[in-house]
All heavy atoms as an XYZ file, in Angstrom:
535
protein
N     123.373     88.679     89.535
C     122.198     89.272     88.919
C     121.887     90.562     89.659
O     121.668     90.563     90.860
C     121.035     88.289     89.008
C     119.773     88.811     88.447
S     118.510     87.520     88.567
C     117.475     88.039     87.278
N     121.882     91.684     88.963
C     121.641     92.963     89.612
C     120.146     93.238     89.711
O     119.352     92.728     88.929
C     122.328     94.088     88.845
O     121.796     94.180     87.543
N     119.791     94.053     90.690
C     118.386     94.407     90.909
C     117.916     95.314     89.778
O     118.692     96.117     89.260
C     118.228     95.111     92.246
N     116.652     95.184     89.372
C     116.134     96.036     88.302
C     116.086     97.488     88.766
O     115.892     97.769     89.948
C     114.732     95.491     88.042
C     114.365     94.766     89.275
C     115.647     94.274     89.882
N     116.296     98.402     87.842
C     116.200     99.823     88.150
C     114.727    100.186     88.162
O     113.994     99.887     87.227
C     116.950    100.666     87.100
C     116.742    102.146     87.354
C     118.420    100.297     87.087
N     114.289    100.816     89.241
C     112.892    101.194     89.386
C     112.810    102.710     89.381
O     113.487    103.369     90.157
C     112.291    100.630     90.696
C     110.861    101.075     90.868
C     112.407     99.121     90.723
N     112.013    103.266     88.493
C     111.829    104.705     88.414
C     110.484    105.047     89.023
O     109.467    104.456     88.670
C     111.849    105.166     86.942
O     113.067    104.731     86.352
C     111.714    106.671     86.837
N     110.487    105.991     89.953
C     109.251    106.401     90.595
C     108.406    107.193     89.617
O     108.894    108.109     88.963
C     109.544    107.251     91.844
C     108.328    107.711     92.630
C     107.568    106.499     93.161
C     108.734    108.607     93.766
N     107.159    106.822     89.498
C     106.218    107.507     88.623
C     105.271    108.299     89.510
O     104.807    107.806     90.532
C     105.424    106.488     87.767
C     104.381    107.195     86.930
C     106.372    105.684     86.915
N     105.006    109.528     89.113
C     104.089    110.353     89.889
C     102.699    109.718     89.932
O     102.276    109.082     88.990
C     103.973    111.753     89.270
C     105.245    112.560     89.367
C     105.636    112.898     90.779
O     104.744    113.187     91.601
O     106.836    112.852     91.074
N     102.013    109.883     91.022
C     100.655    109.373     91.159
C      99.800    110.464     91.759
O     100.303    111.480     92.227
C     100.608    108.090     91.994
C     101.321    108.230     93.298
N     100.783    108.905     94.363
C     102.529    107.811     93.700
C     101.630    108.888     95.364
N     102.699    108.233     94.991
N      98.510    110.256     91.762
C      97.592    111.308     92.174
C      97.409    111.396     93.684
O      96.817    112.345     94.167
C      96.233    111.094     91.505
O      95.689    109.858     91.913
N      97.902    110.427     94.438
C      97.715    110.463     95.885
C      98.594    111.557     96.489
O      99.729    111.753     96.085
C      98.073    109.113     96.496
N      98.047    112.257     97.448
C      98.793    113.325     98.113
C      99.935    112.724     98.926
O      99.777    111.668     99.533
C      97.852    114.109     99.026
N     101.118    113.399     98.948
C     102.260    112.863     99.697
C     101.966    112.656    101.186
O     102.559    111.806    101.818
C     103.342    113.917     99.501
C     102.926    114.694     98.311
C     101.425    114.596     98.229
N     101.041    113.427    101.762
C     100.708    113.270    103.180
C      99.709    112.144    103.412
O      99.353    111.853    104.547
C     100.157    114.583    103.728
N      99.254    111.493    102.354
C      98.319    110.371    102.459
C      98.963    109.291    103.323
O     100.086    108.872    103.055
C      98.024    109.852    101.048
C      97.042    108.703    101.004
O      96.993    107.896    101.956
O      96.331    108.592    100.000
N      98.276    108.816    104.360
C      98.857    107.779    105.239
C      99.269    106.519    104.478
O     100.259    105.881    104.829
C      97.744    107.467    106.239
C      96.745    108.538    106.102
C      96.951    109.208    104.781
N      98.536    106.175    103.414
C      98.902    105.003    102.620
C     100.239    105.222    101.912
O     101.067    104.320    101.827
C      97.826    104.670    101.596
C      96.538    104.151    102.234
O      96.609    103.647    103.376
O      95.487    104.249    101.594
N     100.451    106.432    101.405
C     101.707    106.759    100.732
C     102.848    106.732    101.743
O     103.923    106.178    101.467
C     101.629    108.128    100.020
C     102.993    108.559     99.500
C     100.610    108.081     98.890
N     102.619    107.309    102.906
C     103.658    107.316    103.940
C     104.040    105.893    104.340
O     105.222    105.582    104.520
C     103.191    108.123    105.159
C     102.949    109.615    104.905
C     102.354    110.269    106.144
C     104.233    110.299    104.477
N     103.059    105.024    104.456
C     103.322    103.626    104.792
C     104.046    102.928    103.642
O     105.023    102.211    103.859
C     102.012    102.898    105.115
C     102.124    101.436    105.498
C     102.984    101.262    106.753
C     100.755    100.829    105.715
N     103.592    103.156    102.423
C     104.214    102.523    101.257
C     105.678    102.917    101.125
O     106.516    102.099    100.722
C     103.446    102.895     99.984
N     106.007    104.152    101.461
C     107.383    104.623    101.359
C     108.320    103.895    102.329
O     109.518    103.900    102.139
C     107.450    106.136    101.595
C     106.837    106.919    100.466
C     106.711    108.399    100.765
O     106.638    108.814    101.917
N     106.665    109.192     99.711
N     107.763    103.254    103.332
C     108.572    102.535    104.329
C     108.879    101.099    103.914
O     109.665    100.424    104.569
C     107.844    102.548    105.673
C     107.677    103.974    106.216
C     106.950    104.006    107.521
N     107.719    103.265    108.512
C     107.235    102.850    109.676
N     105.986    103.104    109.993
N     107.982    102.186    110.517
N     108.279    100.621    102.843
C     108.522     99.249    102.381
C     109.958     99.155    101.883
O     110.405     99.969    101.080
C     107.511     98.855    101.276
C     106.093     98.874    101.839
C     107.870     97.502    100.676
C     105.006     98.682    100.805
N     110.673     98.155    102.360
C     112.093     98.053    102.040
C     112.380     97.454    100.668
O     113.375     97.799    100.051
C     112.842     97.240    103.112
O     112.239     95.956    103.227
C     112.813     97.951    104.451
N     111.551     96.586    100.177
C     111.753     95.998     98.851
C     111.370     97.037     97.795
O     110.211     97.464     97.720
C     110.900     94.738     98.692
S     110.979     94.017     97.041
N     112.345     97.450     96.992
C     112.110     98.510     96.017
C     110.985     98.227     95.047
O     110.171     99.110     94.752
N     110.908     97.011     94.526
C     109.873     96.679     93.544
C     108.482     96.703     94.176
O     107.529     97.210     93.579
C     110.151     95.318     92.918
N     108.367     96.173     95.384
C     107.066     96.163     96.072
C     106.678     97.590     96.455
O     105.523     97.990     96.313
C     107.097     95.244     97.314
C     105.805     95.346     98.104
C     107.357     93.804     96.896
N     107.652     98.373     96.908
C     107.383     99.778     97.246
C     106.893    100.532     96.006
O     105.912    101.263     96.064
C     108.637    100.435     97.820
C     108.419    101.898     98.207
C     109.658    102.545     98.838
N     110.837    102.421     98.001
C     111.896    101.625     98.269
N     111.923    100.901     99.373
N     112.924    101.584     97.457
N     107.546    100.327     94.878
C     107.161    100.993     93.633
C     105.731    100.628     93.238
O     104.913    101.505     92.934
C     108.144    100.614     92.530
C     107.848    101.222     91.209
N     107.997    102.558     90.954
C     107.394    100.668     90.062
C     107.661    102.813     89.702
N     107.286    101.674     89.133
N     105.419     99.343     93.257
C     104.072     98.887     92.900
C     103.035     99.463     93.866
O     101.966     99.926     93.448
C     104.009     97.354     92.907
C     102.659     96.729     92.567
C     102.210     97.127     91.173
C     102.742     95.224     92.692
N     103.351     99.465     95.137
C     102.426     99.984     96.146
C     102.184    101.475     95.954
O     101.044    101.945     96.018
C     102.955     99.697     97.557
O     103.189     98.293     97.685
C     101.977    100.146     98.627
N     103.250    102.225     95.690
C     103.086    103.666     95.465
C     102.262    103.945     94.217
O     101.458    104.881     94.190
C     104.452    104.348     95.373
C     105.186    104.504     96.706
C     106.635    104.908     96.480
C     104.469    105.510     97.600
N     102.442    103.135     93.183
C     101.630    103.308     91.975
C     100.156    103.034     92.245
O      99.278    103.657     91.644
C     102.130    102.389     90.857
C     103.467    102.757     90.226
C     103.890    101.668     89.241
C     103.391    104.099     89.536
N      99.881    102.104     93.143
C      98.496    101.732     93.438
C      97.798    102.747     94.335
O      96.566    102.847     94.306
C      98.453    100.349     94.088
N      98.558    103.508     95.113
C      97.955    104.501     96.010
C      97.147    105.513     95.204
O      97.624    106.033     94.195
C      99.027    105.226     96.816
S      99.753    104.238     98.113
N      95.926    105.741     95.643
C      95.075    106.727     94.994
C      94.210    106.185     93.878
O      93.415    106.924     93.306
N      94.372    104.887     93.540
C      93.517    104.308     92.509
C      92.091    104.146     93.022
O      91.861    103.995     94.221
C      94.048    102.939     92.073
C      95.356    102.925     91.301
C      95.788    101.483     91.038
C      95.230    103.683     89.997
N      91.144    104.121     92.105
C      89.747    103.906     92.479
C      89.565    102.478     92.986
O      90.416    101.606     92.762
C      88.839    104.128     91.263
O      89.066    103.101     90.308
N      88.438    102.244     93.636
C      88.141    100.896     94.135
C      88.066     99.889     92.983
O      88.560     98.763     93.096
C      86.837    100.896     94.928
C      86.568     99.571     95.605
C      85.361     99.601     96.529
O      84.976    100.673     97.002
O      84.806     98.517     96.774
N      87.466    100.294     91.865
C      87.389     99.403     90.697
C      88.782     99.061     90.185
O      89.059     97.908     89.828
C      86.569    100.032     89.574
C      85.079    100.035     89.852
O      84.633     99.279     90.753
O      84.356    100.786     89.170
N      89.664    100.041     90.123
C      91.032     99.790     89.665
C      91.781     98.893     90.641
O      92.547     98.019     90.225
C      91.783    101.105     89.477
O      91.252    101.832     88.392
N      91.553     99.089     91.935
C      92.199     98.234     92.936
C      91.701     96.796     92.806
O      92.490     95.849     92.920
C      91.940     98.761     94.347
C      92.673    100.056     94.650
S      94.457     99.864     94.628
C      94.711     99.167     96.224
N      90.400     96.624     92.532
C      89.848     95.286     92.318
C      90.499     94.621     91.103
O      90.834     93.434     91.137
C      88.328     95.336     92.131
C      87.582     95.678     93.407
O      88.184     95.590     94.511
O      86.396     96.038     93.314
N      90.685     95.376     90.039
C      91.324     94.853     88.835
C      92.779     94.480     89.121
O      93.247     93.412     88.720
C      91.249     95.875     87.702
C      91.915     95.476     86.389
C      91.308     94.184     85.832
C      91.795     96.602     85.384
N      93.491     95.332     89.835
C      94.879     95.054     90.190
C      94.974     93.791     91.041
O      95.842     92.944     90.818
C      95.485     96.248     90.932
C      96.935     96.139     91.335
C      97.841     95.903     90.138
C      97.365     97.393     92.081
N      94.064     93.624     91.973
C      94.041     92.426     92.810
C      93.766     91.190     91.965
O      94.417     90.147     92.141
C      92.964     92.566     93.910
O      93.282     93.712     94.704
C      92.915     91.346     94.806
N      92.839     91.297     91.019
C      92.520     90.174     90.143
C      93.734     89.777     89.299
O      94.046     88.583     89.166
C      91.341     90.556     89.245
O      91.090     89.554     88.313
N      94.418     90.763     88.748
C      95.615     90.481     87.945
C      96.686     89.835     88.819
O      97.340     88.864     88.410
C      96.138     91.769     87.272
C      97.516     91.565     86.675
C      95.159     92.259     86.225
N      96.861     90.342     90.021
C      97.854     89.783     90.942
C      97.514     88.336     91.285
O      98.408     87.474     91.325
C      97.951     90.637     92.220
O      98.239     91.985     91.848
C      99.037     90.131     93.144
N      96.252     88.055     91.531
C      95.840     86.670     91.806
C      96.193     85.761     90.630
O      96.676     84.642     90.811
C      94.328     86.597     92.058
C      93.927     87.135     93.416
O      94.808     87.321     94.281
O      92.719     87.378     93.606
N      95.955     86.223     89.402
C      96.275     85.423     88.211
C      97.779     85.200     88.088
O      98.232     84.121     87.720
C      95.751     86.087     86.931
C      94.242     86.168     86.807
C      93.548     84.802     86.697
N      94.186     83.867     85.809
C      93.906     83.675     84.530
N      92.955     84.360     83.967
N      94.553     82.796     83.808
N      98.573     86.241     88.360
C     100.033     86.102     88.300
C     100.533     85.099     89.330
O     101.398     84.265     89.037
C     100.713     87.461     88.496
C     100.548     88.454     87.357
C     101.041     89.837     87.769
C     101.283     87.968     86.115
N      99.990     85.163     90.545
C     100.397     84.216     91.587
C     100.013     82.795     91.178
O     100.767     81.850     91.393
C      99.759     84.579     92.934
C     100.154     85.942     93.478
C     101.592     86.013     93.892
N     101.780     85.156     95.047
C     102.954     84.842     95.539
N     104.044     85.327     95.005
N     103.067     84.059     96.580
N      98.837     82.648     90.567
C      98.408     81.326     90.096
C      99.344     80.827     89.003
O      99.713     79.644     88.978
C      96.968     81.387     89.593
N      99.746     81.711     88.104
C     100.650     81.325     87.017
C     101.998     80.860     87.559
O     102.651     80.003     86.967
C     100.847     82.495     86.057
N     102.406     81.408     88.702
C     103.666     80.996     89.321
C     103.489     79.791     90.239
O     104.443     79.337     90.856
C     104.267     82.165     90.092
C     104.732     83.280     89.188
C     105.456     84.387     89.930
O     105.509     84.344     91.180
O     105.982     85.284     89.256
N     102.263     79.299     90.351
C     102.006     78.127     91.171
C     101.820     78.419     92.650
O     101.747     77.501     93.456
N     101.723     79.704     93.003
C     101.576     80.065     94.413
C     100.117     80.049     94.874
O      99.848     79.955     96.064
C     102.177     81.443     94.670
N      99.187     80.142     93.952
C      97.756     80.121     94.272
C      97.029     79.301     93.214
O      97.520     79.123     92.099
C      97.159     81.539     94.224
C      97.559     82.541     95.271
C      96.911     83.888     94.952
C      97.116     82.085     96.645
N      95.827     78.833     93.546
C      94.980     78.214     92.537
C      94.494     79.305     91.601
O      94.254     80.427     92.015
C      93.789     77.529     93.199
C      94.214     76.355     94.071
C      93.049     75.667     94.684
N      92.244     75.058     93.611
C      90.998     74.671     93.753
N      90.403     74.798     94.908
N      90.336     74.135     92.761
N      94.351     78.996     90.340
C      93.892     79.971     89.355
C      92.443     80.334     89.647
O      91.565     79.471     89.608
C      94.027     79.386     87.946
C      93.763     80.406     86.860
O      92.976     81.349     87.100
O      94.338     80.265     85.780
N      92.157     81.607     89.955
C      90.792     81.999     90.310
C      89.794     81.838     89.170
O      88.603     81.716     89.407
C      90.931     83.472     90.717
C      92.197     83.932     90.097
C      93.088     82.731     89.988
N      90.269     81.810     87.932
C      89.338     81.673     86.805
C      88.950     80.233     86.533
O      87.941     79.957     85.903
C      89.938     82.284     85.541
C      90.116     83.806     85.567
C      90.675     84.298     84.240
C      88.800     84.501     85.872
N      89.764     79.280     87.000
C      89.455     77.877     86.737
C      89.183     77.078     88.009
O      88.797     75.911     87.929
C      90.609     77.196     85.972
O      91.803     77.278     86.753
C      90.830     77.846     84.617
N      89.341     77.693     89.178
C      89.170     76.977     90.433
C      87.777     76.373     90.582
O      87.618     75.241     91.058
C      89.463     77.899     91.614
N      86.750     77.098     90.139
C      85.363     76.604     90.262
C      85.048     75.507     89.256
O      84.056     74.810     89.396
C      84.374     77.751     90.099
C      84.434     78.746     91.231
O      84.926     78.373     92.312
O      84.000     79.892     91.040
N      85.894     75.350     88.245
C      85.639     74.347     87.213
C      86.266     72.990     87.548
O      86.062     72.014     86.844
C      86.207     74.823     85.868
C      85.662     76.153     85.343
C      86.408     76.561     84.086
C      84.170     76.052     85.090
N      87.058     72.967     88.621
C      87.730     71.739     89.001
C      88.891     71.384     88.088
O      89.326     70.240     88.052
N      89.413     72.373     87.349
C      90.495     72.140     86.401
C      91.837     72.042     87.098
O      92.684     71.267     86.703
C      90.533     73.247     85.327
C      91.721     73.106     84.401
C      89.226     73.255     84.547
N      92.045     72.847     88.154
C      93.359     72.838     88.778
C      93.381     72.222     90.127
O      92.729     71.479     90.607
C      93.955     74.240     88.889
C      93.035     75.265     89.513
O      92.106     74.914     90.244
O      93.247     76.433     89.234
């Protein structure tokens, strides 16, 4: 199984941004790509991205589903 091709998409964060410099050092291509895309997003967008990530992890069984955890469903 070959690794997916990841194309870098331009983002609004400046290349000298310490977060971008750190993200560029991530060795996993997919995680690096996602991290670079997230650099420069607003706090609200970062909160939304975190919420979506929590739901994805829950769907894979790695975390309790944050939307149903308080209901005692999972």
